N, C-alpha and C positions, 0 to 999 in steps of 0.2 A: 466492477460490482463484486468482486471479492472481498473487498474491505466490508461491505455491506454484510455479507454471509457470515463475519469473523466473529462469532458468540464472545469471543474472550475480548474483542475491542469494545463490544457494546457493554460489556461486564466492567470495564475500566472506565469507560467516559460516559455512559449512558445512550440514548439513542441518538443514532449520528445525524446532525442537522446540516452538514456541510461539509466538502472537501476542497481545499485550496491546495493549487501547485505552487510551491516555493521557488523563485527565481534562481535558483541554483541547480535545479533540475537538469540532465542534460540528455538530448536525444540525437542520435547520428544514425543517417539512414544512406545508403550508397547501393545504387543498383537494385533497387525496393528490396534491400536487406538491411537490418541494422540493429541496433540495441538503443534500450534507456534506461536512465535511471531516475526516476522520479522522487521529489521528497515532498511528501503530501503533509498537509496541515489538516487532521482529520477534527472537526468542531462536534464535540458531543453536547448532549444537554448539561452534565455538569462538568466536563472541562474540556481542554483540548489534546491531542496526542500526536507527535509527528510519526509518520509512517513512512518507510523508503521500500521502493518497489523496484525490483529489476526486470525488464522485459526485453524480451528477443523476437527480430522480425523474420520469417521465414515464408516463403511462398504466400505473399501479401497478408498475413496474419502476424497480429502480435500475440505472444505466449508470456504467461506470467513465469519467471523462472525463479523469483525470490521476493519474500516480503517479511520485513521484521521492522519491529518497534521495540523500545526500552522501556520498562516499566519498574517500579518499586516493587509490584506486586508479583510473587512467583506464580507460574500458571503451569498446568500440565501441559506436556507436549500435544496431547490428544485435543486440547482446545485451540488450535491453530490450525487452519485448513488451506492448502494451497490448490 
């Protein structure tokens, strides 16, 4: 959901049409706690953008810890919302 809320991503690739999880993504859970690093292929109307998200699981809840993507266009820090 957080990716859909990123105006910066929509500005770069157009309206988001699909998000696919790369096979190199990692999820680790032990005793209902864990962490994940998902490498996502975000497909927009104009082009695709690889986005990496890091999640942490505590108390039966996944929390977004970090999200990043590389772009050739400079963005203001205020355009990215976690």
